[in-house]
Backbone as numpy.savetxt, mean C-alpha at the origin, in Angstrom:
# Nx Ny Nz CAx CAy CAz Cx Cy Cz
-13.64 21.09 23.36 -14.00 20.98 22.07 -12.90 20.31 21.10
-13.26 19.21 20.32 -12.32 18.36 19.55 -11.76 19.22 18.41
-10.53 19.21 18.28 -9.84 19.91 17.25 -10.21 19.10 15.81
-10.50 20.06 14.82 -10.77 19.27 13.50 -9.60 19.58 12.67
-9.32 18.62 11.73 -8.23 18.58 10.77 -8.82 18.55 9.41
-7.98 19.05 8.46 -8.70 19.00 7.06 -9.04 17.60 6.54
-10.09 17.43 5.90 -10.66 16.16 5.44 -9.62 15.53 4.47
-9.31 14.24 4.48 -8.23 13.67 3.67 -9.03 13.07 2.38
-8.63 13.48 1.19 -9.42 12.91 0.04 -8.33 12.45 -0.99
-7.09 12.68 -0.71 -6.05 12.19 -1.92 -5.24 11.11 -1.32
-5.09 10.13 -2.26 -4.19 8.99 -2.02 -2.94 8.88 -3.13
-1.74 8.64 -2.66 -0.65 8.51 -3.57 -0.23 7.06 -3.43
-0.07 6.40 -4.67 0.39 5.12 -4.87 1.61 5.04 -5.66
2.93 4.94 -5.00 4.17 4.66 -5.74 4.10 3.41 -6.50
4.53 3.57 -7.85 4.36 2.38 -8.64 5.38 2.42 -9.80
6.52 2.98 -9.30 7.60 3.04 -10.44 8.65 1.90 -10.43
8.51 0.98 -9.44 9.54 -0.06 -9.17 9.70 -1.07 -10.37
10.74 -1.65 -10.51 11.01 -2.45 -11.72 10.58 -3.92 -11.52
10.26 -4.30 -10.23 9.71 -5.64 -10.06 10.64 -6.93 -10.46
11.97 -6.56 -10.17 12.85 -7.59 -10.60 12.85 -8.91 -9.93
12.18 -9.04 -8.71 11.95 -10.31 -8.11 10.95 -11.13 -9.05
10.35 -10.68 -9.72 9.28 -11.48 -10.79 9.70 -11.59 -12.06
10.91 -11.32 -12.35 11.37 -11.64 -13.75 11.43 -12.97 -14.05
11.11 -13.43 -15.40 10.86 -12.62 -16.55 9.39 -12.07 -16.58
8.62 -12.51 -15.69 7.14 -12.11 -15.91 7.00 -10.56 -16.01
7.88 -9.82 -15.32 7.74 -8.31 -15.32 8.67 -7.75 -16.29
9.15 -8.37 -17.27 10.13 -7.65 -18.19 9.27 -6.73 -19.18
8.09 -7.11 -19.34 7.30 -6.18 -20.24 5.91 -5.79 -19.51
5.63 -6.48 -18.33 4.38 -6.17 -17.65 4.86 -5.70 -16.28
4.16 -4.47 -15.84 4.47 -3.99 -14.55 4.12 -4.93 -13.45
4.79 -5.05 -12.39 4.51 -6.00 -11.42 3.20 -5.58 -10.81
2.77 -4.40 -10.70 1.57 -4.08 -10.17 0.22 -4.58 -10.97
0.57 -4.99 -12.29 -0.58 -5.69 -13.07 -0.58 -7.15 -12.96
0.36 -7.74 -12.18 0.24 -9.18 -11.97 -1.02 -9.51 -11.33
-1.76 -10.60 -11.81 -3.08 -10.77 -11.37 -3.16 -11.54 -9.99
-4.07 -11.07 -9.16 -4.22 -11.73 -7.91 -5.66 -12.34 -8.06
-5.69 -13.70 -8.32 -6.92 -14.33 -8.74 -7.26 -13.79 -10.16
-8.37 -12.78 -10.22 -8.76 -12.31 -11.47 -8.66 -10.83 -11.57
-7.93 -10.08 -10.60 -7.82 -8.68 -10.65 -6.34 -8.32 -10.53
-5.89 -7.30 -11.12 -4.53 -7.06 -10.92 -4.22 -6.51 -9.51
-3.14 -6.70 -8.99 -2.79 -6.22 -7.46 -3.12 -4.80 -7.40
-2.89 -4.08 -8.33 -3.06 -2.54 -8.07 -4.35 -2.14 -7.92
-5.38 -2.89 -8.64 -6.81 -2.64 -8.42 -7.22 -2.75 -6.87
-6.72 -3.76 -6.22 -7.08 -3.91 -4.92 -6.58 -2.83 -3.95
-5.45 -2.23 -4.43 -4.99 -1.07 -3.57 -5.84 0.22 -3.79
-6.23 0.41 -5.09 -7.05 1.60 -5.47 -8.44 1.36 -4.79
-8.96 0.13 -4.72 -10.25 -0.13 -4.06 -10.17 0.18 -2.62
-9.09 -0.17 -1.95 -8.88 0.17 -0.53 -8.94 1.60 -0.32
-8.22 2.43 -0.98 -8.19 3.91 -0.89 -9.65 4.33 -0.96
-10.34 3.86 -1.96 -11.78 4.44 -2.18 -12.66 4.18 -1.05
-12.43 2.86 -0.63 -13.36 2.34 0.57 -13.04 3.25 1.89
-11.89 4.01 1.97 -11.61 4.69 2.97 -12.01 6.14 2.75
-12.77 6.46 1.61 -13.20 7.83 1.23 -12.27 8.72 0.51
-11.11 7.99 -0.05 -10.09 8.76 -0.81 -10.26 8.33 -2.27
-11.05 9.22 -2.96 -11.37 9.06 -4.40 -10.61 9.85 -5.40
-9.51 10.48 -4.98 -8.55 11.31 -5.76 -7.26 10.50 -5.63
-6.89 9.75 -6.67 -5.65 8.94 -6.62 -4.60 9.36 -7.50
-3.40 9.61 -7.00 -2.28 9.89 -7.91 -1.39 8.74 -7.84
-1.07 8.26 -9.07 -0.17 7.04 -9.17 1.26 7.59 -9.69
2.36 7.23 -8.83 3.67 7.70 -9.37 4.34 6.64 -10.13
4.49 6.76 -11.38 5.02 5.71 -12.20 6.27 5.96 -12.90
6.63 5.02 -13.69 7.98 5.28 -14.37 7.86 4.71 -15.79
8.98 4.32 -16.44 8.92 3.84 -17.73 8.31 2.49 -17.77
7.57 2.11 -18.94 7.02 0.99 -19.19 5.72 0.60 -18.19
5.16 1.71 -17.60 3.96 1.51 -16.75 2.64 1.96 -17.42
2.72 2.13 -18.71 1.50 2.45 -19.47 0.35 1.64 -19.12
0.54 0.23 -19.06 -0.54 -0.60 -18.72 -1.35 -0.26 -17.52
-0.78 0.47 -16.51 -1.42 0.84 -15.31 -2.49 1.88 -15.72
-2.17 2.92 -16.58 -3.00 3.94 -17.17 -4.07 3.17 -17.83
-3.85 2.34 -18.75 -4.72 1.78 -19.61 -5.75 0.97 -18.84
-5.32 0.29 -17.70 -6.31 -0.46 -16.89 -7.47 0.36 -16.22
-7.06 1.58 -15.82 -8.09 2.51 -15.12 -8.71 3.49 -16.11
-8.47 3.13 -17.40 -9.18 4.01 -18.32 -10.13 3.18 -18.97
-11.02 3.97 -19.93 -12.08 3.10 -20.45 -11.57 2.43 -21.68
-12.05 1.09 -21.97 -11.69 0.40 -23.19 -13.08 0.29 -24.11
-13.23 1.34 -24.94 -14.59 1.20 -25.78 -14.66 0.22 -26.58
-13.75 -0.26 -27.21 -13.81 -1.47 -28.08 -14.25 -2.75 -27.35
-13.56 -3.00 -26.28 -14.02 -4.18 -25.37 -15.46 -4.10 -24.97
-15.70 -2.81 -24.30 -17.10 -2.45 -23.88 -18.17 -2.74 -24.81
-17.79 -2.23 -26.09 -18.87 -2.40 -27.19 -18.97 -3.83 -27.55
-17.92 -4.56 -27.56 -18.04 -6.01 -27.91 -18.78 -6.79 -26.92
-18.58 -6.54 -25.64 -19.36 -7.14 -24.69 -20.65 -6.73 -24.50
-21.09 -5.45 -24.89 -22.49 -5.03 -25.04 -23.24 -5.79 -26.14
-22.52 -5.85 -27.21 -23.27 -6.58 -28.31 -23.49 -8.01 -28.03
-22.65 -8.77 -27.29 -22.83 -10.07 -26.75 -23.96 -10.09 -25.59
-24.37 -9.06 -25.23 -25.11 -8.97 -24.06 -24.63 -9.47 -22.61
-23.18 -9.59 -22.63 -22.44 -10.11 -21.36 -22.35 -8.92 -20.39
-23.45 -8.68 -19.56 -23.49 -7.63 -18.66 -22.49 -7.87 -17.58
-22.28 -9.07 -17.15 -21.50 -9.31 -15.97 -20.00 -9.04 -16.27
-19.47 -9.45 -17.34 -18.10 -9.11 -17.80 -18.03 -7.38 -18.00
-19.00 -6.91 -18.52 -18.99 -5.55 -18.99 -18.83 -4.82 -17.61
-19.58 -5.19 -16.52 -19.56 -4.46 -15.23 -18.13 -4.61 -14.77
-17.52 -5.77 -14.88 -16.15 -5.99 -14.37 -15.15 -5.01 -15.02
-15.39 -4.91 -16.28 -14.43 -4.10 -17.14 -14.56 -2.67 -16.78
-15.90 -2.27 -16.62 -15.98 -0.76 -16.25 -15.74 -0.33 -14.87
-15.71 -1.33 -14.09 -15.46 -1.21 -12.47 -14.20 -0.32 -12.33
-13.21 -0.80 -12.92 -11.85 -0.07 -12.69 -11.71 1.34 -13.27
-12.50 1.56 -14.33 -12.48 2.92 -14.83 -13.25 3.91 -14.12
-14.24 3.35 -13.33 -15.34 4.14 -12.52 -14.81 4.24 -11.08
-13.69 3.68 -10.77 -13.55 3.51 -9.17 -13.11 4.99 -8.63
-12.28 5.64 -9.18 -11.72 6.97 -8.60 -11.34 7.79 -9.71
-11.04 9.10 -9.44 -10.32 10.00 -10.24 -8.94 9.82 -10.31
-8.33 9.34 -11.44 -6.97 8.89 -11.40 -5.97 9.95 -11.99
-4.97 10.14 -11.41 -4.00 10.97 -11.90 -2.70 10.13 -12.09
-1.59 10.61 -12.88 -0.29 10.05 -12.90 0.75 11.15 -13.14
1.94 10.70 -12.46 3.06 11.48 -12.61 4.20 10.55 -12.70
5.23 10.81 -13.48 6.44 9.96 -13.53 7.53 10.35 -12.50
8.14 9.36 -11.93 9.19 9.55 -10.90 10.48 9.95 -11.75
10.72 9.45 -12.93 11.96 9.69 -13.43 13.06 8.76 -12.94
14.13 9.35 -12.08 15.07 8.62 -11.50 14.65 7.80 -10.36
14.82 6.53 -10.32 14.31 5.77 -9.02 15.20 6.02 -7.99
14.78 7.01 -7.12 15.63 7.51 -5.96 15.02 7.16 -4.71
14.11 6.22 -4.60 13.55 5.74 -3.36 12.32 6.22 -3.03
11.59 5.62 -2.09 10.18 5.91 -1.61 9.97 7.39 -1.21
11.01 7.95 -0.58 10.85 9.37 -0.34 10.84 10.31 -1.39
11.55 10.05 -2.42 11.57 10.75 -3.59 10.30 10.55 -4.47
9.77 9.38 -4.40 8.51 9.09 -4.95 7.28 9.91 -4.39
7.36 9.86 -3.03 6.22 10.76 -2.29 6.46 12.19 -2.63
7.68 12.61 -2.77 8.03 14.01 -3.17 7.47 14.36 -4.29
7.44 13.45 -5.37 6.90 13.89 -6.84 5.41 14.16 -6.74
4.83 13.68 -5.45 3.29 13.96 -5.41 3.00 15.48 -4.90
3.98 16.15 -4.35 3.81 17.46 -3.75 3.02 18.37 -4.73
3.32 18.56 -5.90 2.40 19.41 -6.64 0.94 19.09 -6.71
0.72 17.90 -6.66 -0.73 17.53 -6.81 -1.47 17.52 -5.48
-0.69 17.08 -4.37 -1.30 17.09 -2.92 -1.52 18.48 -2.41
-0.35 19.31 -2.70 -0.60 20.64 -2.06 -0.37 20.72 -0.52
-1.12 21.41 0.13 -1.14 21.72 1.54 -2.06 20.80 2.26
-2.50 19.74 1.87 -3.38 18.91 2.61 -2.80 17.55 3.08
-3.32 17.04 4.20 -2.92 15.62 4.54 -3.25 14.67 3.54
-2.48 13.60 3.30 -2.84 12.63 2.25 -2.30 11.23 2.74
-2.76 10.21 1.98 -2.37 8.79 2.33 -1.46 8.38 1.23
-0.61 7.41 1.63 0.40 6.81 0.73 0.07 5.14 0.98
-0.19 4.59 -0.08 -0.39 3.20 -0.13 0.65 2.51 -1.09
1.44 1.56 -0.53 2.37 0.78 -1.28 1.71 -0.46 -1.93
1.84 -0.71 -3.12 1.17 -1.71 -3.88 1.59 -3.19 -3.53
2.80 -3.49 -2.88 3.15 -4.76 -2.43 2.36 -5.32 -1.30
1.79 -4.40 -0.52 0.99 -4.89 0.67 -0.57 -4.74 0.28
-1.18 -5.83 0.31 -2.64 -5.92 0.10 -3.22 -6.06 1.46
-4.19 -5.26 1.88 -4.83 -5.28 3.20 -6.26 -6.00 2.88
-6.71 -7.01 3.52 -7.87 -7.59 3.30 -9.09 -6.48 3.64
-10.03 -6.39 2.69 -11.00 -5.39 2.76 -11.87 -5.35 4.04
-11.82 -6.60 4.57 -12.70 -6.87 5.83 -11.96 -6.44 7.19
-10.74 -5.85 6.88 -9.90 -5.38 8.08 -9.52 -3.85 7.63
-10.44 -2.85 7.69 -10.32 -1.55 7.37 -9.21 -0.72 7.97
-8.00 -0.98 7.67 -6.83 -0.44 8.35 -6.73 1.09 7.96
-6.73 1.49 6.67 -6.64 2.80 6.06 -7.73 3.63 6.80
-8.92 3.20 6.81 -9.96 3.96 7.39 -9.65 4.33 8.84
-9.16 3.33 9.63 -8.85 3.61 10.92 -7.64 4.55 10.97
-6.75 4.47 10.10 -5.58 5.46 10.14 -6.20 6.89 9.91
-7.05 6.95 8.91 -7.70 8.33 8.70 -8.23 8.95 9.87
-9.01 7.99 10.68 -9.63 8.43 11.90 -8.75 8.91 12.92
-7.69 8.26 13.08 -6.39 8.66 14.08 -6.03 10.02 13.56
-5.69 10.22 12.24 -5.15 11.52 11.95 -6.18 12.49 12.14
-7.41 12.37 11.84 -8.46 13.52 12.09 -8.51 13.76 13.54
-8.25 12.77 14.44 -8.37 12.95 15.87 -7.09 13.70 16.27
-5.97 13.30 15.95 -4.63 13.81 16.58 -3.85 14.77 15.65
-4.14 14.75 14.19 -3.43 15.57 13.38 -2.17 14.96 13.05
-1.23 15.56 12.50 0.19 15.03 12.13 0.10 13.87 11.25
0.85 12.82 11.47 1.02 11.71 10.60 0.74 10.48 11.29
0.40 9.41 10.45 0.06 8.03 11.09 0.66 7.14 10.17
1.30 6.00 10.88 2.00 5.01 10.17 1.44 3.76 10.51
1.21 2.62 9.60 0.75 1.45 9.90 1.91 0.57 10.43
1.65 -0.18 11.54 2.71 -0.88 12.20 2.00 -2.43 12.31
3.01 -3.38 12.37 2.53 -4.68 12.70 3.68 -5.44 13.38
3.33 -6.26 14.28 4.28 -6.99 14.95 4.88 -8.23 14.08
6.07 -8.27 13.99 6.74 -9.29 13.25 7.75 -10.26 14.11
8.18 -11.32 13.58 9.21 -12.13 14.30 10.41 -11.13 14.42
10.93 -11.05 15.61 12.19 -10.21 15.81 13.26 -10.42 14.99
13.34 -11.67 14.58 14.57 -12.08 13.67 14.29 -11.62 12.23
13.11 -11.10 11.87 12.64 -10.60 10.59 12.67 -8.98 10.52
13.00 -8.28 11.57 12.74 -6.95 11.76 13.84 -6.23 10.80
14.86 -6.95 10.57 15.85 -6.25 9.54 15.40 -6.00 8.30
14.22 -6.56 7.86 13.68 -6.38 6.57 12.82 -5.20 6.43
12.48 -4.60 7.64 11.47 -3.45 7.62 12.04 -2.24 8.30
11.36 -1.07 8.15 11.50 0.06 9.05 10.72 -0.36 10.35
11.55 0.09 11.35 11.13 -0.26 12.82 10.91 1.07 13.62
9.77 0.84 14.44 9.34 2.08 15.35 9.67 1.78 16.81
10.03 2.85 17.49 10.21 2.90 18.93 8.85 3.72 19.34
8.04 3.13 20.24 6.76 3.60 20.66 6.51 3.95 22.09
5.42 4.71 22.42 5.07 4.72 23.62 3.51 4.72 23.63
2.84 4.14 24.54 1.45 3.79 24.49 0.66 5.23 24.70
-0.60 5.07 24.17 -1.55 6.14 24.32 -2.85 5.54 24.98
-3.92 6.19 25.17 -5.03 5.69 25.88 -5.75 4.69 25.02
-5.41 4.60 23.67 -6.15 3.74 22.82 -5.40 2.41 22.62
-5.95 1.14 22.59 -5.26 0.06 22.49 -4.50 -0.22 21.23
-4.99 0.24 20.06 -4.36 0.06 18.79 -3.43 1.17 18.30
-3.37 2.18 19.15 -2.77 3.41 18.75 -1.62 3.61 19.52
-0.39 3.95 19.02 0.73 4.18 19.82 1.41 5.65 19.35
2.12 6.21 20.15 2.85 7.39 19.57 4.39 6.92 19.39
4.68 7.40 18.10 6.07 7.00 17.62 7.15 7.98 18.25
8.14 7.54 18.74 9.18 8.38 19.27 10.42 8.45 18.44
10.76 7.24 17.62 11.68 7.31 16.69 11.49 6.17 15.74
12.19 6.21 14.75 12.14 5.29 13.56 13.53 4.97 13.00
13.73 3.60 12.66 15.00 3.32 12.14 14.77 2.36 10.88
15.44 2.52 9.92 15.26 1.67 8.57 16.09 0.37 8.73
15.36 -0.73 8.55 16.02 -1.98 8.51 17.19 -2.20 9.50
16.77 -2.05 10.72 17.99 -2.27 11.80 18.39 -3.72 12.13
19.60 -3.85 12.54 20.07 -5.18 12.99 19.20 -5.49 14.05
18.73 -6.98 14.07 17.76 -7.28 15.20 18.27 -6.97 16.66
19.56 -6.99 16.84 20.02 -6.66 18.21 19.97 -5.29 18.55
19.80 -4.33 17.53 19.60 -2.98 17.76 18.27 -2.53 17.64
17.32 -3.37 17.16 15.95 -2.80 16.86 15.21 -2.33 18.26
14.52 -1.22 18.17 13.89 -0.75 19.43 12.52 -1.60 19.79
12.07 -2.23 18.80 10.88 -3.11 19.02 10.68 -4.04 17.89
9.64 -4.91 17.96 9.43 -5.69 16.85 8.21 -5.21 16.01
8.00 -3.86 16.11 6.85 -3.38 15.35 7.39 -2.78 13.97
7.12 -3.51 12.94 7.43 -3.07 11.55 6.43 -2.09 10.96
7.10 -1.26 10.06 6.37 -0.37 9.26 5.84 -1.17 8.00
4.43 -1.16 7.86 3.94 -1.85 6.53 3.54 -0.64 5.78
3.10 -1.13 4.57 3.00 -0.08 3.41 1.73 0.78 3.34
1.36 1.35 4.59 0.42 2.48 4.66 0.81 3.58 5.38
0.50 4.80 5.08 0.92 6.06 5.76 -0.19 7.04 5.49
-0.46 7.84 6.53 -1.31 9.07 6.40 -0.33 10.22 6.82
-0.13 11.09 5.85 1.04 11.97 6.15 0.58 13.57 6.15
1.11 14.21 7.04 0.95 15.76 6.96 1.90 16.18 5.91
1.33 17.23 5.16 2.13 17.85 4.14 3.55 18.43 4.46
3.64 18.61 5.82 4.98 19.13 6.26 6.15 18.15 5.82
5.75 16.88 5.47 6.76 15.91 5.10 7.54 16.35 3.85
6.82 17.11 3.02 7.33 17.34 1.75 8.63 18.44 1.94
8.51 19.32 2.87 9.59 20.31 3.20 10.75 19.43 3.73
10.57 18.47 4.48 11.69 17.73 5.06 12.33 16.87 3.93
11.45 16.19 3.13 12.01 15.37 2.04 12.88 16.09 1.05
12.55 17.41 0.90 13.32 18.28 0.10 14.75 18.30 0.56
14.94 18.28 1.81 16.26 18.44 2.54 16.87 17.20 2.84
16.22 16.11 2.74 16.70 14.82 3.12 17.77 14.19 2.28
18.90 13.97 2.76 20.00 13.38 1.98 19.70 11.89 1.69
20.23 11.42 0.62 20.07 9.97 0.41 20.70 9.17 1.57
19.93 8.10 1.95 20.29 7.29 3.00 20.70 5.93 2.64
20.09 4.93 3.34 20.42 3.53 3.14 20.14 3.27 1.59
21.09 2.69 1.04 20.88 2.13 -0.34 21.06 3.39 -1.38
21.51 4.57 -0.88 21.67 5.74 -1.82 20.24 6.29 -2.22
19.34 5.97 -1.43 17.90 6.40 -1.81 17.42 7.44 -0.81
16.57 8.22 -1.02 15.89 9.09 -0.21 14.92 8.30 0.67
14.98 8.17 1.90 14.18 7.22 2.63 12.99 7.95 3.28
11.80 7.69 3.10 10.72 8.28 3.71 10.72 8.12 5.36
11.23 6.96 5.75 11.52 6.70 7.19 12.37 7.84 7.75
13.38 8.37 7.12 14.28 9.41 7.61 13.43 10.65 7.81
12.66 11.10 6.89 11.69 12.16 7.02 10.86 12.06 8.28
10.17 10.85 8.33 9.23 10.68 9.47 9.85 10.60 10.68
11.18 10.17 10.82 11.97 10.35 11.99 12.08 11.76 12.47
12.41 12.67 11.51 12.35 14.11 11.93 11.16 14.64 12.47
10.04 14.17 11.75 8.77 14.57 12.27 8.41 14.09 13.66
8.85 12.76 13.93 8.55 12.21 15.31 9.46 12.89 16.26
10.62 13.38 16.00 11.58 13.92 16.91 11.13 15.53 17.28
10.47 16.01 16.41 10.00 17.48 16.64 8.60 17.75 16.11
7.60 17.66 17.05 6.33 17.83 16.77 6.02 19.18 16.00
6.80 20.14 16.35 6.48 21.52 15.82 6.73 21.52 14.33
7.32 20.48 13.75 7.57 20.54 12.30 6.33 20.23 11.53
5.44 19.32 12.18 4.22 18.96 11.45 3.27 17.98 12.21
3.23 18.33 13.57 2.45 17.54 14.45 3.06 16.20 14.83
2.34 15.42 15.67 2.92 14.14 16.09 2.83 13.10 15.05
3.62 11.99 15.40 3.50 10.82 14.57 3.01 9.57 15.31
1.75 9.07 14.93 1.19 8.02 15.64 1.32 6.67 14.75
1.08 5.67 15.38 1.08 4.35 14.72 -0.18 3.54 15.10
-0.80 2.95 14.13 -1.86 2.12 14.30 -1.29 0.66 14.25
-1.46 -0.08 15.22 -0.92 -1.49 15.27 -1.98 -2.39 14.66
-1.55 -2.95 13.50 -2.61 -3.65 12.59 -2.40 -5.21 13.08
-3.59 -5.95 13.35 -3.65 -7.25 13.64 -4.43 -8.18 12.77
-4.73 -7.36 11.58 -5.69 -8.12 10.65 -4.98 -8.95 9.50
-5.51 -9.02 8.38 -5.10 -9.85 7.32 -4.25 -9.07 6.21
-3.17 -9.37 6.09 -2.11 -8.59 5.17 -1.50 -9.71 4.24
-1.51 -9.20 2.92 -1.00 -10.22 2.02 0.31 -9.56 1.23
1.55 -10.13 1.45 2.57 -9.45 0.71 2.78 -10.06 -0.69
2.51 -9.12 -1.66 2.49 -9.62 -3.08 3.84 -9.30 -3.60
4.77 -8.74 -2.83 6.22 -8.46 -3.26 7.12 -9.43 -3.24
6.75 -10.65 -2.52 7.55 -11.91 -2.54 6.85 -12.99 -3.19
7.65 -13.67 -4.10 7.00 -14.79 -4.91 6.27 -15.82 -4.04
6.64 -16.26 -3.03 6.06 -17.36 -2.22 4.81 -16.58 -1.58
5.01 -15.45 -1.05 3.81 -14.73 -0.34 2.80 -14.44 -1.48
3.21 -14.03 -2.53 2.31 -13.80 -3.80 1.38 -14.95 -3.93
2.05 -16.17 -4.15 1.25 -17.38 -4.35 0.37 -17.70 -3.15
0.74 -17.48 -1.90 -0.11 -17.75 -0.77 -1.21 -16.79 -0.73
-0.93 -15.67 -1.12 -2.06 -14.62 -1.21 -3.22 -14.97 -2.17
-2.76 -15.52 -3.39 -3.68 -15.96 -4.48 -4.54 -17.16 -3.87
-3.95 -18.12 -3.20 -4.70 -19.30 -2.68 -5.60 -18.88 -1.45
-5.14 -17.95 -0.72 -6.07 -17.52 0.34 -7.19 -16.91 -0.19
-7.09 -15.92 -1.10 -8.23 -15.13 -1.59 -9.11 -16.11 -2.47
-8.52 -16.81 -3.28 -9.29 -17.80 -4.04 -10.20 -18.66 -3.21
-9.69 -19.20 -2.12 -10.35 -20.01 -1.11 -11.52 -19.28 -0.47
-11.55 -18.00 -0.31 -12.54 -17.27 0.39 -13.65 -16.79 -0.68
-13.36 -16.89 -1.99 -14.31 -16.37 -3.07 -15.60 -17.31 -2.97
-16.80 -16.75 -3.01 -17.99 -17.60 -3.19 -18.08 -18.33 -4.40
-17.54 -17.65 -5.53 -17.72 -18.35 -6.83 -16.68 -19.39 -7.09
-15.49 -19.24 -6.43 -14.39 -20.07 -6.71 -14.00 -21.07 -5.53
-14.35 -20.53 -4.35 -13.86 -21.30 -3.08 -14.36 -22.66 -2.80
-15.53 -22.97 -2.98 -15.85 -24.47 -2.67 -15.34 -25.41 -3.58
-15.18 -25.27 -4.93 -14.39 -26.17 -5.72 -12.97 -26.19 -5.55
-12.38 -24.93 -5.41 -10.95 -24.75 -5.15 -10.46 -25.46 -3.91
-11.17 -25.19 -2.88 -10.87 -25.77 -1.51 -10.83 -27.31 -1.56
-11.79 -27.95 -2.35 -11.93 -29.32 -2.38 -10.69 -29.92 -3.16
-10.40 -29.17 -4.21 -9.17 -29.62 -5.21 -7.97 -29.48 -4.31
-7.81 -28.37 -3.45 -6.57 -28.17 -2.79 -6.44 -29.15 -1.66
-7.50 -29.45 -1.03 -7.51 -30.47 -0.02 -7.00 -31.90 -0.52
-7.66 -32.21 -1.65 -7.22 -33.50 -2.20 -5.66 -33.44 -2.62
-5.29 -32.32 -3.29 -3.94 -32.17 -3.74 -2.99 -32.28 -2.57
-3.19 -31.68 -1.52 -2.27 -31.76 -0.33 -2.26 -32.99 0.29
-3.36 -33.62 0.29 -3.45 -35.15 0.81 -2.52 -36.05 -0.06
-2.71 -35.86 -1.44 -1.91 -36.67 -2.28 -0.44 -36.49 -2.09
-0.05 -35.08 -1.96 1.24 -34.69 -1.77 1.95 -35.42 -0.54
1.10 -35.29 0.59 1.65 -35.83 1.89 1.74 -37.26 1.72
0.85 -38.00 1.02 0.92 -39.43 1.03 2.12 -39.95 0.14
2.37 -39.03 -0.88 3.57 -39.40 -1.80 4.85 -39.20 -1.20
4.90 -38.28 -0.21 6.19 -38.06 0.58 6.40 -39.03 1.71
């Protein structure tokens, strides 16, 4: 008989970062509100959670993040103006974000790392497994990573981390996993984790990307976790403890993702994400691809 685990309904989205890599654009605007084509990056993340069946979303925010709350709230003045104009198309787009999910907010206060941000969610999450989605990673909706992670957690219990193969020379930019295979091709069991290792010391080229499904036992470990790399409380350190001792909160598995991921935390990758997504839009793609092709041709001829 297959063991059943509690249904996952809650998602936590840490959004307290300062976005310094995008200054001056983020001086007064949260980095999560920067547009990716015509939607703020954070909306893609909430939509991903909802698509995986997680419609209770807690956003961990900080100072100057009020626009995030406003975006997922109703804007009656704007809705009224669009209704009077009979502009149903734009009205639907405005209402879409406020109807997506049940949104909650908590402030992190001191920016003490991802582990601390997750710990801020403990009163809301309680004793249920939950998902954590980082806003810098956008996962293409055609590649349902989070849904697959939820399935793995429901099957095995414990925690599940998203992994992706990267160039070994780049592994020092990520948390890194040592793994052993399971009977499923895209699922591995994690034996240990290390945060941003030197490439020579890395146990693999499997990098942790910004999706987690966590057992609530992680909260007890985070409360005791000392600040690690960068003086911050690292989620990776707590997950390492879980991986080392299954009795603390079940096993830790990884889903090896081979789909489309867009990194919006880096300026170059952010621009590439916009170009890719715009090219694939039915309403924008044909004209934009034609312009882009001509532009690239002109640039190559000019050089």
